SEPA-744860 format. One record per residue (C-alpha): residue number from 1; residue in one letter; chain; x, y, z. Coordinates in Angstrom, 3 decimals, decimal comma. Each point is the difference from the previous one (the first is absolute). Layout:
{pt NUM 'a' 'A' {X Y Z}}
...
***
This chain:
{pt 1 'm' 'A' {-1,523 -7,683 3,916}}
{pt 2 'a' 'A' {1,290 2,189 2,778}}
{pt 3 'l' 'A' {2,114 2,943 -1,029}}
{pt 4 'p' 'A' {3,695 -0,034 0,832}}
{pt 5 'd' 'A' {1,127 2,507 2,647}}
{pt 6 'k' 'A' {1,730 2,094 -2,675}}
{pt 7 'w' 'A' {-1,574 0,324 -3,427}}
{pt 8 'y' 'A' {-0,436 2,229 -3,028}}
{pt 9 'v' 'A' {-2,602 0,062 -2,767}}
{pt 10 'f' 'A' {0,150 1,525 -3,487}}
{pt 11 'y' 'A' {-3,100 1,596 -1,473}}
{pt 12 'r' 'A' {-0,733 -0,774 -3,651}}
{pt 13 'n' 'A' {-2,576 2,648 -0,893}}
{pt 14 'k' 'A' {-1,882 3,086 1,219}}
{pt 15 'e' 'A' {-2,693 -2,055 1,726}}
{pt 16 'e' 'A' {2,560 -1,795 2,172}}
{pt 17 'f' 'A' {1,822 3,269 0,663}}
{pt 18 'd' 'A' {-3,264 1,621 1,127}}
{pt 19 'i' 'A' {-0,656 -2,905 2,381}}
{pt 20 'l' 'A' {3,418 0,517 1,643}}
{pt 21 'n' 'A' {-0,377 3,785 0,047}}
{pt 22 't' 'A' {-3,442 -0,177 1,632}}
{pt 23 'y' 'A' {0,804 -2,766 2,480}}
{pt 24 'y' 'A' {3,075 1,801 1,338}}
{pt 25 's' 'A' {-1,650 3,470 -0,123}}
{pt 26 'k' 'A' {2,768 1,386 -2,181}}
{pt 27 'e' 'A' {-0,017 2,596 -2,737}}
{pt 28 'w' 'A' {2,583 -1,621 -2,205}}
{pt 29 't' 'A' {0,206 0,788 -3,709}}
{pt 30 'y' 'A' {-0,735 -2,802 -2,447}}
{pt 31 'f' 'A' {2,749 -0,999 -2,418}}
{pt 32 'e' 'A' {-0,672 -2,378 -2,876}}
{pt 33 'q' 'A' {1,821 -3,289 0,415}}
{pt 34 't' 'A' {2,241 -1,505 -2,616}}
{pt 35 's' 'A' {1,056 -3,605 -0,209}}
{pt 36 'p' 'A' {1,479 -1,109 2,308}}
{pt 37 'a' 'A' {-1,924 1,946 2,633}}
{pt 38 'q' 'A' {2,024 2,764 1,618}}
{pt 39 'y' 'A' {-2,111 1,482 2,799}}
{pt 40 'c' 'A' {-0,914 -1,859 3,151}}
{pt 41 'y' 'A' {-1,334 0,424 3,520}}
{pt 42 't' 'A' {1,809 -1,596 2,937}}
{pt 43 'n' 'A' {-0,692 -0,455 3,682}}
{pt 44 'l' 'A' {3,684 0,563 0,796}}
{pt 45 'd' 'A' {0,818 3,049 2,103}}
{pt 46 'g' 'A' {2,209 2,824 -1,172}}
{pt 47 'y' 'A' {-1,113 0,268 -3,641}}
{pt 48 'n' 'A' {-3,240 1,972 0,386}}
{pt 49 'n' 'A' {-1,525 -3,361 -0,882}}
{pt 50 'w' 'A' {0,537 0,611 -3,687}}
{pt 51 'g' 'A' {2,742 -0,898 -2,407}}
{pt 52 'g' 'A' {0,399 0,296 -3,697}}
{pt 53 'g' 'A' {0,731 1,851 -3,156}}
{pt 54 'g' 'A' {1,941 -1,547 -2,867}}
{pt 55 'a' 'A' {3,302 -1,509 1,083}}
{pt 56 'a' 'A' {-0,762 1,231 3,524}}
{pt 57 'g' 'A' {-2,966 -2,402 0,074}}
{pt 58 'l' 'A' {2,279 -2,919 -0,767}}
{pt 59 'w' 'A' {2,481 1,278 2,586}}
{pt 60 'f' 'A' {-2,735 0,265 2,641}}
{pt 61 'g' 'A' {-1,130 -3,552 -0,782}}
{pt 62 'w' 'A' {3,581 -1,167 0,504}}
{pt 63 'l' 'A' {0,307 2,018 3,209}}
{pt 64 'f' 'A' {-3,283 -1,338 1,383}}
{pt 65 'k' 'A' {1,093 -3,571 -0,730}}
{pt 66 'k' 'A' {3,341 0,683 1,693}}
{pt 67 'q' 'A' {-1,945 1,023 3,129}}
{pt 68 'g' 'A' {-1,925 -3,282 -0,098}}
{pt 69 'a' 'A' {-3,144 1,286 -1,720}}
{pt 70 'i' 'A' {-1,947 -2,291 -2,306}}
{pt 71 'e' 'A' {-1,982 1,177 -3,029}}
{pt 72 'i' 'A' {-3,701 -0,834 0,281}}
{pt 73 's' 'A' {-2,614 0,094 -2,739}}
{pt 74 'f' 'A' {-2,655 2,703 -0,052}}
{pt 75 'd' 'A' {-2,621 -2,720 0,501}}
{pt 76 'd' 'A' {1,855 -1,091 3,150}}
{pt 77 'f' 'A' {-0,028 3,640 1,159}}
{pt 78 'r' 'A' {-3,750 0,260 -0,602}}
{pt 79 'r' 'A' {-0,645 -3,325 1,704}}
{pt 80 'e' 'A' {2,288 0,398 3,036}}
{pt 81 'v' 'A' {0,129 3,783 0,616}}
{pt 82 'l' 'A' {-3,396 1,145 -1,238}}
{pt 83 'g' 'A' {-1,802 -3,189 1,061}}
{pt 84 'e' 'A' {-1,682 -0,429 -3,394}}
{pt 85 'n' 'A' {-1,234 -3,403 -1,090}}
{pt 86 'i' 'A' {2,246 -0,496 -3,026}}
{pt 87 'p' 'A' {0,160 -3,590 -1,256}}
{pt 88 's' 'A' {3,495 -1,364 -0,339}}
{pt 89 'n' 'A' {0,979 -1,129 -3,483}}
{pt 90 'k' 'A' {2,203 -2,737 1,459}}
{pt 91 's' 'A' {-2,770 -2,595 -0,310}}
{pt 92 's' 'A' {-0,277 0,660 -3,735}}
{pt 93 'd' 'A' {3,758 -0,581 -0,271}}
{pt 94 'l' 'A' {-0,471 -3,357 1,714}}
{pt 95 'k' 'A' {-2,809 -0,964 -2,371}}
{pt 96 'y' 'A' {2,354 0,677 -2,878}}
{pt 97 'l' 'A' {2,603 -2,299 1,546}}
{pt 98 'v' 'A' {-2,542 -2,776 0,558}}
{pt 99 'k' 'A' {-0,992 0,171 -3,687}}
{pt 100 'l' 'A' {3,658 0,001 -1,005}}
{pt 101 'f' 'A' {0,770 -3,029 2,184}}
{pt 102 'k' 'A' {-2,948 -1,907 -1,456}}
{pt 103 'k' 'A' {1,085 0,864 -3,506}}
{pt 104 'l' 'A' {3,507 -1,239 0,765}}
{pt 105 'k' 'A' {-1,453 -3,038 1,790}}
{pt 106 'i' 'A' {1,705 0,951 3,256}}
{pt 107 't' 'A' {-2,003 -1,147 3,029}}
***
């Protein structure tokens, strides 16, 4: 998968936050996420590449989408930005569908 030109990614825990913080040589402060995630990093200009904080996080997500940005998964970030060899879970989703189709006798 190639990344879209404009994207944003939410971190889910301290480990993911530390990866972003280190990769972009920032000294951001970690904030614990709630559900849904509220803090994200974006490659869009003009936002110090960070958006989040309670309702502001939801607002930033809306604003990023309005500018044509697409949310990517953290695995996509690791795979496409960091160049890590992260297996995609899409094949396991397909295996599930194959089993389901066989069970339903759909061929």
